[in-house]
N, CA, C and O of each residue as an XYZ file, in Angstrom:
772
protein
N       0.991     -0.991     -0.172
C      -0.092      0.105      0.208
C       1.218      1.459      0.023
O       1.205      2.272     -0.901
N       1.842      1.435      0.683
C       2.639      2.594      0.843
C       3.560      2.864     -0.965
O       3.650      3.999     -1.435
N       4.036      1.819     -1.587
C       3.934      1.761     -2.791
C       3.452      2.179     -3.453
O       3.972      3.185     -3.936
N       2.194      1.767     -3.948
C       1.202      2.807     -4.299
C       0.714      4.210     -3.741
O       0.708      5.206     -4.465
N       0.331      4.236     -2.498
C       0.525      5.746     -2.474
C       1.936      6.310     -2.444
O       1.891      7.456     -1.995
N       2.789      6.050     -2.659
C       4.069      6.692     -3.260
C       4.217      7.003     -4.370
O       4.703      8.117     -4.564
N       3.840      6.104     -5.612
C       3.540      6.368     -7.075
C       2.366      7.251     -7.169
O       2.388      8.066     -8.091
N       1.384      7.241     -6.417
C       0.125      8.499     -6.618
C       1.237      9.508     -6.358
O       1.776     10.080     -7.306
N       1.525      9.696     -5.338
C       2.179     11.001     -4.816
C       3.449     11.634     -5.624
O       3.541     12.861     -5.587
N       4.493     10.861     -6.392
C       5.179     10.868     -7.137
C       4.655     11.254     -8.646
O       5.372     11.967     -9.347
N       3.641     10.867     -9.039
C       3.019     10.998    -10.247
C       2.642     12.493     -9.921
O       3.017     13.375    -10.694
N       1.924     12.794     -8.819
C       1.125     13.833     -8.782
C       2.296     15.311     -8.459
O       1.948     16.409     -8.892
N       3.581     15.177     -7.720
C       4.154     15.781     -7.253
C       4.818     16.197     -8.819
O       5.438     17.260     -8.847
N       4.722     15.462    -10.028
C       5.391     16.070    -11.184
C       4.446     16.832    -11.711
O       4.722     18.031    -11.667
N       3.758     16.649    -12.037
C       2.139     17.673    -12.000
C       1.992     18.729    -11.676
O       1.722     19.700    -12.383
N       2.208     18.660    -10.177
C       2.035     19.738     -9.878
C       3.297     20.462     -8.750
O       3.133     21.406     -7.977
N       4.438     19.720     -8.966
C       5.344     20.746     -7.965
C       4.965     21.876     -8.168
O       3.965     22.203     -7.529
N       5.508     22.799     -9.002
C       5.154     24.175     -9.463
C       4.039     25.045     -8.556
O       4.275     26.128     -8.019
N       2.875     24.373     -8.518
C       1.885     25.038     -7.393
C       2.057     25.028     -6.213
O       1.524     25.763     -5.381
N       3.179     23.794     -5.968
C       3.361     23.664     -4.468
C       4.928     23.985     -3.728
O       5.371     23.642     -2.632
N       5.544     24.811     -4.866
C       6.952     24.337     -4.152
C       6.838     26.028     -3.027
O       7.549     26.237     -2.044
N       6.196     26.600     -3.352
C       6.149     27.748     -2.450
C       6.390     26.982     -0.614
O       7.288     27.013      0.228
N       5.243     26.467     -0.705
C       5.046     25.709      0.476
C       5.801     24.853      1.292
O       6.024     24.949      2.499
N       6.268     23.767      0.258
C       7.390     22.677      0.338
C       9.155     23.137      0.362
O      10.070     22.611      0.996
N       9.180     24.241     -0.529
C      10.614     24.814     -0.711
C      10.779     25.390      1.221
O      11.294     24.780      2.158
N      10.192     26.579      1.195
C      10.288     27.176      2.793
C       9.532     26.827      3.893
O       8.926     27.561      4.674
N       9.632     25.668      3.869
C       9.130     25.057      5.197
C       9.631     23.624      5.615
O      10.206     22.875      4.824
N       9.433     23.389      6.589
C      10.067     21.805      7.247
C       8.544     21.189      7.486
O       7.619     21.986      7.331
N       8.254     19.953      7.818
C       7.236     19.122      8.261
C       6.233     20.162      8.622
O       5.063     20.167      8.239
N       6.612     20.752      9.140
C       5.584     21.321     10.496
C       3.987     21.884      9.331
O       2.817     21.891      9.714
N       4.334     22.161      8.369
C       3.026     22.431      7.424
C       1.996     21.216      7.354
O       0.909     21.253      6.776
N       2.516     20.166      8.025
C       1.795     18.410      7.429
C       0.362     18.730      8.496
O      -0.714     18.210      8.203
N       0.532     19.893     10.097
C      -0.551     19.707     11.096
C      -1.328     21.046     11.003
O      -2.359     21.459     11.533
N      -0.337     21.621     10.025
C      -1.360     23.033     10.010
C      -2.862     22.931      9.016
O      -2.658     22.657      7.833
N      -3.880     23.074      9.312
C      -4.952     23.202      8.619
C      -5.493     23.991      7.940
O      -6.602     23.898      7.414
N      -4.540     25.071      7.888
C      -5.155     26.379      6.922
C      -4.056     26.142      5.720
O      -4.048     26.875      4.732
N      -3.295     25.247      5.858
C      -2.405     25.034      4.418
C      -2.847     24.014      3.414
O      -3.464     23.036      3.837
N      -2.653     24.104      2.398
C      -3.413     23.042      1.214
C      -2.690     22.746      0.467
O      -1.876     23.596      0.829
N      -2.155     22.226     -0.393
C      -1.572     21.277     -1.372
C      -2.474     20.748     -2.556
O      -3.648     20.416     -2.391
N      -1.658     20.690     -4.044
C      -2.596     20.062     -4.893
C      -2.322     18.618     -5.075
O      -2.941     17.784     -5.737
N      -1.327     18.511     -4.391
C      -0.684     16.747     -4.783
C      -2.453     16.039     -4.584
O      -3.498     16.504     -4.128
N      -2.054     14.694     -5.206
C      -3.668     13.738     -4.908
C      -3.358     13.188     -3.668
O      -4.316     12.672     -3.091
N      -2.209     13.153     -3.061
C      -2.258     12.299     -1.989
C      -2.146     13.398     -0.735
O      -1.618     13.131      0.344
N      -2.571     14.314     -0.981
C      -2.757     15.589      0.210
C      -1.285     15.668      0.230
O      -0.513     15.153     -0.579
N      -0.837     16.792      1.857
C      -0.005     17.104      2.193
C       1.025     16.220      2.856
O       2.017     16.864      3.194
N       1.070     15.137      3.096
C       2.226     13.959      3.597
C       2.356     13.773      2.081
O       3.338     14.341      1.604
N       1.442     12.982      1.065
C       2.381     12.654      0.087
C       3.279     13.726     -0.803
O       4.258     13.495     -1.512
N       2.671     14.862     -0.547
C       3.133     15.930     -1.606
C       4.779     16.214     -0.667
O       5.810     16.559     -1.244
N       4.705     16.041      0.403
C       5.531     15.919      1.310
C       7.059     15.232      1.295
O       8.226     15.622      1.251
N       6.298     13.922      1.359
C       7.230     12.993      0.722
C       7.825     12.536     -0.128
O       8.765     11.759      0.039
N       7.297     13.018     -1.480
C       7.761     13.077     -2.905
C       8.607     14.470     -2.924
O       9.684     14.463     -3.519
N       8.253     15.406     -2.429
C       9.263     16.700     -2.510
C      10.281     15.723     -2.021
O      11.035     15.246     -2.870
N      10.423     15.325     -0.665
C      11.637     14.681     -0.273
C      12.521     13.723     -0.767
O      13.737     13.621     -0.599
N      11.694     12.995     -1.437
C      12.570     11.730     -2.326
C      13.034     12.459     -3.958
O      13.962     12.042     -4.651
N      12.108     13.636     -4.310
C      12.473     13.668     -5.579
C      12.898     14.631     -5.647
O      13.904     13.959     -5.874
N      13.335     16.031     -5.707
C      13.620     17.552     -5.491
C      14.713     17.695     -4.441
O      15.604     18.494     -4.728
N      14.827     16.869     -2.920
C      15.488     17.048     -2.260
C      16.494     15.632     -2.360
O      17.640     15.669     -1.910
N      15.840     14.198     -3.099
C      16.654     13.194     -2.975
C      17.482     13.541     -4.294
O      18.188     14.532     -4.484
N      17.179     12.319     -5.286
C      17.637     11.555     -6.372
C      17.043     11.901     -7.422
O      17.568     11.414     -8.424
N      15.992     12.665     -7.656
C      14.991     13.316     -8.562
C      13.838     12.079     -8.988
O      12.977     11.639     -8.226
N      14.062     11.672    -10.357
C      12.813     11.337    -10.745
C      13.495      9.820    -10.664
O      12.874      8.882    -11.164
N      14.293      9.682    -10.268
C      15.002      8.218    -10.320
C      14.229      7.364     -8.736
O      13.970      6.193     -8.459
N      14.118      8.364     -8.181
C      13.148      7.684     -7.226
C      12.482      6.728     -7.311
O      12.395      5.963     -6.351
N      11.749      6.470     -8.605
C      10.915      5.828     -8.687
C      11.423      4.621     -8.864
O      10.721      3.615     -8.759
N      12.803      4.578     -9.178
C      13.352      3.370     -9.092
C      12.951      2.475     -7.375
O      12.518      1.329     -7.263
N      13.219      3.291     -6.426
C      12.086      2.965     -4.828
C      11.153      2.296     -4.950
O      11.006      1.190     -4.431
N      10.102      3.069     -5.911
C       8.578      2.125     -6.216
C       8.836      0.874     -6.614
O       8.079      0.023     -6.147
N      10.145      0.307     -7.737
C      10.138     -0.717     -8.059
C      10.593     -1.309     -7.314
O      10.011     -2.376     -7.116
N      11.884     -1.034     -6.435
C      12.327     -1.832     -5.440
C      11.069     -2.579     -4.667
O      10.956     -3.804     -4.639
N      10.244     -1.765     -4.112
C       8.963     -1.906     -3.088
C       7.946     -3.091     -3.440
O       7.283     -3.893     -2.782
N       8.145     -2.812     -4.796
C       6.488     -3.516     -5.294
C       7.447     -4.613     -6.063
O       6.493     -5.007     -6.734
N       8.243     -5.219     -6.407
C       8.831     -6.467     -6.214
C       9.094     -7.036     -5.211
O       8.942     -8.255     -5.286
N       9.690     -6.369     -3.570
C       9.750     -7.273     -2.760
C       8.448     -7.339     -2.092
O       8.288     -8.298     -1.337
N       7.454     -6.475     -2.230
C       6.234     -6.335     -1.513
C       5.437     -7.639     -1.846
O       5.002     -8.503     -1.085
N       5.362     -7.512     -3.390
C       4.366     -8.678     -3.777
C       5.087    -10.320     -3.588
O       4.609    -11.446     -3.452
N       6.284     -9.835     -3.652
C       6.933    -11.298     -3.081
C       6.688    -12.275     -1.936
O       6.440    -13.475     -1.821
N       6.948    -10.767     -0.796
C       6.127    -10.833      0.683
C       4.476    -11.285      0.622
O       3.896    -12.261      1.098
N       4.134    -10.464      0.052
C       2.409    -10.832      0.579
C       1.990    -11.984     -0.649
O       1.261    -12.906     -0.284
N       2.462    -11.949     -2.182
C       1.979    -13.238     -2.805
C       2.752    -14.215     -3.015
O       2.500    -15.291     -3.556
N       3.976    -13.722     -2.457
C       4.622    -15.365     -2.185
C       4.830    -15.589     -3.885
O       4.466    -16.722     -4.201
N       5.272    -14.867     -4.919
C       5.282    -14.787     -6.109
C       6.838    -13.785     -6.316
O       7.237    -12.776     -5.735
N       7.308    -14.472     -7.212
C       8.620    -13.687     -7.906
C       8.673    -13.359     -8.902
O       8.815    -14.201     -9.789
N       8.575    -11.883     -9.235
C       7.935    -11.482    -10.331
C       9.333    -10.912    -11.190
O       9.349    -10.760    -12.411
N      10.186    -10.708    -10.514
C      11.602    -10.388    -10.762
C      12.565    -10.990     -9.834
O      12.105    -11.144     -8.703
N      13.815    -11.385    -10.010
C      14.727    -11.191     -8.798
C      14.930    -10.457     -8.064
O      15.399     -9.438     -8.571
N      14.806    -10.411     -6.897
C      14.922     -9.449     -5.790
C      16.166     -8.840     -5.763
O      16.200     -7.622     -5.936
N      17.340     -9.541     -5.552
C      18.821     -9.014     -5.211
C      18.843     -8.277     -6.847
O      18.870     -7.064     -7.051
N      18.821     -9.409     -7.964
C      19.198     -8.313     -8.894
C      18.555     -6.660     -9.483
O      19.027     -5.633     -9.972
N      17.221     -7.190     -9.078
C      16.299     -5.972     -9.266
C      16.847     -4.462     -8.168
O      16.753     -3.364     -8.717
N      17.362     -4.494     -6.749
C      17.560     -4.340     -5.927
C      19.303     -3.653     -6.543
O      19.773     -2.518     -6.464
N      19.759     -4.687     -7.018
C      21.615     -3.972     -7.290
C      21.122     -2.748     -8.999
O      21.485     -1.623     -9.340
N      20.243     -3.706     -9.568
C      20.275     -2.431    -10.684
C      19.783     -1.044    -10.784
O      20.068     -0.088    -11.504
N      18.590     -1.340     -9.404
C      17.818     -0.011     -9.186
C      18.681      0.801     -8.796
O      18.692      1.917     -9.317
N      19.793      0.411     -7.612
C      20.561      1.471     -6.949
C      21.662      1.877     -7.801
O      22.344      2.799     -7.353
N      22.081      1.267     -9.234
C      23.169      1.652    -10.040
C      22.368      2.505    -11.144
O      22.977      3.363    -11.782
N      20.867      2.244    -11.388
C      20.197      3.228    -12.155
C      19.906      4.623    -11.348
O      19.638      5.695    -11.891
N      19.990      4.441    -10.254
C      19.236      5.371     -9.524
C      20.474      6.840     -9.287
O      20.427      8.056     -9.098
N      21.170      6.099     -9.398
C      22.630      6.775     -8.872
C      23.036      7.395    -10.143
O      23.431      8.559    -10.084
N      23.004      6.845    -11.202
C      23.469      7.206    -12.795
C      22.494      8.143    -12.806
O      22.801      9.264    -12.399
N      21.074      7.886    -13.282
C      20.065      8.680    -13.754
C      20.076     10.220    -13.046
O      19.874     11.249    -13.690
N      20.330     10.174    -11.714
C      20.468     11.359    -11.147
C      21.314     11.963    -11.011
O      21.199     13.113    -10.585
N      22.815     11.273    -11.406
C      23.651     12.263    -11.802
C      23.782     12.882    -12.998
O      24.463     13.887    -13.199
N      23.009     12.173    -13.950
C      23.309     12.749    -15.445
C      22.206     13.781    -15.421
O      22.470     14.892    -15.882
N      20.995     13.542    -14.935
C      20.197     14.267    -14.742
C      20.188     16.018    -14.012
O      19.514     17.017    -14.266
N      21.150     15.764    -13.155
C      21.292     16.507    -12.466
C      22.369     17.878    -13.478
O      22.330     19.107    -13.538
N      23.371     16.621    -14.227
C      24.400     17.287    -15.130
C      23.661     18.100    -16.257
O      23.868     19.220    -16.725
N      22.645     17.048    -16.544
C      22.006     17.893    -18.042
C      20.979     19.021    -17.625
O      20.514     19.753    -18.499
N      20.603     19.174    -16.238
C      19.545     19.937    -16.317
C      20.475     21.500    -15.124
O      19.894     22.511    -14.731
N      21.890     21.145    -14.873
C      22.383     21.941    -13.985
C      21.906     23.402    -14.175
O      21.419     23.886    -13.154
N      21.943     24.259    -15.330
C      21.727     25.188    -15.909
C      20.237     25.888    -15.291
O      20.046     26.999    -14.796
N      19.434     24.919    -15.506
C      18.381     25.030    -15.896
C      17.246     25.146    -14.507
O      16.641     24.090    -14.323
N      16.922     26.182    -13.613
C      16.007     25.811    -12.257
C      14.749     25.346    -12.419
O      14.078     24.989    -11.451
N      14.227     25.296    -13.877
C      12.766     24.548    -13.597
C      13.094     23.383    -13.769
O      12.241     22.805    -13.096
N      13.746     22.590    -14.205
C      14.232     20.983    -14.367
C      14.875     20.309    -13.595
O      14.936     19.080    -13.555
N      15.725     21.557    -12.514
C      16.595     21.158    -11.692
C      15.934     19.254    -10.941
O      16.387     18.114    -10.845
N      14.767     19.940    -10.629
C      14.476     18.792     -9.417
C      14.100     17.522    -10.879
O      13.368     16.598    -10.526
N      14.442     17.500    -11.984
C      14.629     16.176    -12.419
C      15.918     14.662    -11.570
O      15.929     13.498    -11.170
N      16.670     15.739    -11.745
C      18.161     15.017    -11.005
C      18.261     15.167     -9.904
O      19.257     14.624     -9.427
N      17.216     16.057     -8.758
C      17.762     16.078     -7.196
C      18.740     17.151     -7.052
O      19.340     17.824     -7.890
N      18.748     17.141     -5.845
C      19.786     17.900     -4.581
C      20.639     17.042     -5.139
O      21.568     17.557     -5.762
N      20.575     15.569     -5.080
C      21.639     14.279     -5.175
C      22.735     14.933     -6.203
O      23.894     15.325     -6.063
N      21.895     14.871     -7.213
C      22.131     14.461     -8.948
C      22.766     15.922     -9.560
O      23.407     16.049    -10.603
N      22.380     17.006     -8.563
C      23.265     18.584     -8.601
C      24.164     18.420     -8.109
O      25.183     18.119     -8.729
N      24.125     18.555     -6.825
C      25.327     18.472     -6.182
C      26.456     17.397     -6.715
O      27.640     17.715     -6.829
N      25.846     15.821     -7.092
C      27.186     14.888     -7.331
C      27.934     15.775     -9.023
O      29.078     15.883     -9.465
N      26.715     16.187     -9.455
C      27.518     16.577    -11.065
C      27.875     17.976    -10.685
O      28.735     18.366    -11.474
N      27.727     18.431    -10.250
C      29.009     19.460     -9.648
C      30.532     19.122     -8.834
O      31.689     19.426     -9.124
N      30.207     18.703     -8.210
C      31.409     17.565     -7.909
C      32.531     17.225     -8.777
O      33.740     17.459     -8.786
N      31.521     16.453     -9.658
C      32.225     15.971    -11.137
C      32.941     16.602    -11.630
O      34.143     16.466    -11.860
N      32.169     17.441    -11.859
C      32.306     18.982    -12.432
C      33.569     19.769    -12.191
O      34.274     20.385    -12.990
N      33.683     19.586    -10.830
C      35.152     20.285    -10.894
C      36.350     19.641    -10.635
O      37.463     20.130    -10.438
N      35.841     18.000    -10.670
C      36.848     17.447    -10.373
C      37.546     17.053    -11.663
O      38.761     17.178    -11.818
N      36.750     16.589    -12.547
C      37.231     15.968    -13.909
C      36.889     17.105    -14.925
O      37.445     16.838    -15.991
N      36.092     18.423    -15.007
C      35.665     19.127    -15.780
C      34.026     18.442    -16.722
O      33.724     17.259    -16.884
N      33.355     19.523    -17.121
C      32.092     18.887    -18.097
C      32.424     17.788    -19.412
O      31.551     17.111    -19.955
N      33.796     17.779    -19.760
C      33.757     16.873    -20.898
C      33.941     15.383    -20.291
O      33.456     14.345    -20.741
N      34.875     15.568    -19.002
C      35.404     14.465    -18.140
C      33.921     13.920    -17.807
O      33.627     12.770    -18.133
N      32.959     14.783    -17.132
C      31.656     14.055    -16.442
C      30.765     13.322    -17.628
O      30.129     12.287    -17.432
N      30.824     14.059    -18.953
C      30.369     13.248    -19.971
C      30.664     12.062    -20.106
O      29.859     11.132    -20.042
N      32.116     11.953    -20.350
C      32.709     10.428    -20.951
C      32.513     10.063    -19.503
O      31.803      9.060    -19.576
N      32.698     10.264    -18.450
C      32.540      9.754    -17.822
C      31.045      8.920    -17.570
O      30.939      7.694    -17.536
N      30.228      9.643    -17.449
C      28.924      9.308    -17.222
C      28.872      7.945    -18.651
O      28.865      6.724    -18.496
N      28.855      8.412    -19.426
C      28.647      7.680    -20.575
C      29.698      6.197    -20.881
O      29.497      5.288    -21.685
N      30.711      6.365    -20.020
C      31.556      4.845    -20.054
C      30.945      4.353    -18.468
O      31.142      3.139    -18.428
N      30.518      4.643    -17.616
C      30.129      3.454    -16.560
C      28.498      3.426    -17.110
O      27.743      2.730    -16.431
N      27.837      4.219    -18.433
C      26.558      3.159    -18.865
C      27.382      2.169    -19.984
O      27.028      0.997    -19.852
N      28.007      2.293    -20.641
C      28.376      1.028    -21.222
C      29.182     -0.232    -20.826
O      29.229     -1.359    -21.319
N      29.837      0.375    -19.707
C      30.435     -0.262    -19.115
C      29.102     -1.564    -18.124
O      29.139     -2.787    -17.992
N      28.271     -0.692    -17.719
C      27.315     -1.765    -16.995
C      26.592     -2.654    -18.204
O      26.521     -3.868    -18.398
N      26.211     -1.778    -18.752
C      25.687     -3.015    -20.039
C      26.526     -3.728    -20.559
O      26.352     -4.940    -20.685
N      27.658     -3.070    -20.981
C      28.498     -4.296    -21.099
C      28.775     -5.598    -20.008
O      28.541     -6.778    -20.270
N      28.985     -5.399    -19.521
C      29.071     -6.346    -18.051
C      27.532     -7.055    -17.666
O      27.687     -8.189    -17.215
N      26.230     -6.668    -17.743
C      25.139     -7.084    -17.936
C      24.703     -7.947    -18.667
O      23.842     -8.813    -18.508
N      25.663     -7.533    -19.903
C      25.199     -8.571    -21.412
C      25.838     -9.710    -21.326
O      25.362    -10.820    -21.563
N      27.296     -9.375    -20.872
C      28.566    -10.426    -20.855
C      27.903    -11.610    -19.792
O      27.543    -12.726    -20.165
N      27.827    -11.089    -18.355
C      27.449    -11.821    -17.555
C      26.359    -12.971    -17.784
O      26.418    -14.147    -17.424
N      25.394    -12.335    -18.449
C      24.258    -13.295    -19.026
C      24.397    -14.357    -20.446
O      23.905    -15.455    -20.708
N      25.347    -13.402    -21.210
C      25.991    -14.451    -22.133
C      26.386    -15.746    -21.875
O      25.901    -16.785    -22.323
N      27.867    -15.506    -20.654
C      28.701    -16.681    -20.071
C      27.839    -17.502    -19.563
O      28.018    -18.705    -19.753
N      26.549    -16.990    -18.697
C      25.878    -17.516    -17.894
C      24.691    -18.986    -18.883
O      24.202    -20.076    -18.586
N      24.729    -18.195    -19.937
C      23.790    -19.340    -20.607
C      24.846    -20.032    -21.695
O      24.334    -20.788    -22.520
N      25.713    -19.907    -21.729
C      26.701    -20.585    -22.354
C      27.342    -21.690    -21.455
O      27.682    -22.785    -21.903
N      27.447    -21.403    -20.464
C      28.069    -22.463    -19.111
C      26.369    -23.310    -19.352
O      26.387    -24.424    -19.877
N      25.584    -22.959    -19.114
C      23.827    -24.185    -19.122
C      24.373    -24.843    -20.475
O      25.078    -25.843    -20.338
N      24.102    -24.356    -21.828
C      24.346    -24.622    -22.733
C      25.818    -25.850    -22.509
O      25.815    -26.975    -23.010
N      26.487    -25.518    -22.012
C      27.738    -26.667    -21.959
C      27.052    -27.796    -21.375
O      26.585    -28.731    -22.025
N      27.010    -27.662    -20.054
C      26.148    -28.211    -19.338
C      24.991    -29.467    -19.381
O      24.702    -30.536    -18.845
N      24.586    -28.576    -20.358
C      23.387    -29.154    -20.704
C      23.953    -30.471    -22.503
O      23.368    -31.313    -23.184
N      25.123    -29.945    -22.477
C      25.215    -31.273    -24.188
C      26.040    -32.061    -22.820
O      25.190    -32.881    -22.472
N      27.206    -32.229    -21.904
C      27.658    -32.742    -21.238
C      26.731    -33.764    -21.067
O      26.979    -34.815    -21.657
N      25.223    -33.667    -20.065
C      24.302    -34.363    -19.651
C      23.761    -35.026    -20.503
O      23.582    -36.222    -20.275
N      23.222    -34.298    -22.075
C      23.035    -35.537    -22.977
C      24.088    -36.370    -23.889
O      23.783    -37.005    -24.899
N      25.214    -36.259    -23.409
C      26.564    -36.808    -23.834
C      26.637    -38.136    -22.999
O      26.786    -39.236    -23.532
N      26.510    -37.924    -21.527
C      26.457    -38.622    -20.887
C      25.293    -39.769    -20.520
O      25.499    -40.874    -20.018
N      24.226    -39.284    -20.850
C      22.853    -39.932    -21.434
C      22.896    -40.814    -22.660
O      22.320    -41.903    -22.659
N      23.610    -40.338    -23.773
C      23.540    -41.231    -24.858
C      24.583    -42.034    -24.684
O      24.479    -42.996    -25.444
N      25.715    -42.087    -23.912
C      26.816    -43.027    -23.523
C      26.136    -44.007    -22.699
O      26.233    -45.185    -23.041
N      25.327    -43.648    -21.458
C      24.569    -44.679    -20.729
C      23.790    -45.270    -21.762
O      24.060    -46.468    -21.849
N      22.690    -44.799    -22.808
C      21.740    -45.791    -23.876
C      22.512    -46.487    -24.893
O      21.843    -47.355    -25.455
N      24.056    -46.351    -25.428
C      24.341    -47.307    -26.184
C      25.287    -48.145    -25.757
O      25.820    -48.929    -26.543
N      25.676    -48.077    -24.229
C      26.439    -49.346    -23.649
C      25.922    -50.464    -23.228
O      24.777    -50.849    -23.465
N      26.616    -50.937    -22.689
C      25.807    -52.573    -22.781
C      25.367    -52.124    -20.794
O      25.719    -51.311    -19.939
N      24.535    -53.139    -20.926
C      23.337    -52.916    -19.781
C      23.956    -53.412    -18.477
O      24.768    -54.337    -18.460
N      23.471    -52.654    -17.195
C      24.189    -53.229    -16.319
C      24.206    -54.457    -15.672
O      23.179    -54.270    -15.020
N      24.480    -55.298    -15.421
C      24.129    -56.323    -14.546
C      23.747    -56.069    -13.364
O      24.681    -55.740    -12.633
N      22.596    -56.090    -12.809
C      22.175    -55.436    -11.626
C      22.470    -56.416    -10.320
O      22.853    -56.037     -9.213
N      22.184    -57.816    -10.752
C      22.674    -59.222     -9.962
C      23.911    -59.492    -10.065
O      24.241    -59.998     -8.992
N      25.021    -59.425    -10.944
C      26.150    -59.559    -10.854
C      26.147    -61.142    -11.338
O      26.916    -61.862    -10.702
N      25.544    -61.631    -12.157
C      24.910    -62.987    -12.740
C      26.385    -63.106    -13.584
O      26.758    -64.267    -13.417
N      27.070    -62.601    -14.163
C      28.373    -62.879    -15.191
C      29.511    -63.662    -13.749
O      30.209    -64.645    -13.995
N      29.495    -63.238    -12.840
C      30.782    -63.360    -12.222
C      30.575    -64.499    -11.694
O      31.556    -65.119    -11.284
N      29.223    -65.081    -11.563
C      28.911    -66.111    -10.277
C      28.454    -67.680    -11.868
O      27.931    -68.783    -11.707
N      28.789    -67.240    -12.727
C      28.011    -68.043    -13.996
C      29.198    -69.250    -14.340
O      29.003    -70.069    -15.238
């Protein structure tokens, strides 16, 4: 239920963040108990505050990866079904969250209205990378990380399929050798004949 609530809150925040920004940017969570404050988020003040925390003050729209992790884990706990492997989903989501946040923070670092797509984490990380290796170095590093990730993921799955194919071929060869070989004498009648 928390995942569905956050999905509605995040989606609504993307549509109404400009209308609610004066309330969310300039205050702490004290506005949650103030009945005179109204927000345009579909999930109310709590949803607006949580979405603002995760998206604008956090990792930007990469916060949707948190919902994926919650959905996969929650579905497995409640229904007992594995939609996706949880550990692989967790690893890929965390890497995707970090990469997407930094990339969007770098891409929109000069546009104050679109800056929230990368969040504060993406903006600050891209500023640090920019100071460390410069803008061309940051672009090359982000491209290198993406390409390396895609190569490693595809290479590992290729090697796993190749290993499974080799095992299947070995099993088939053993089964063929057993089928064409002499029948096993279960009662050892040749020795006593």
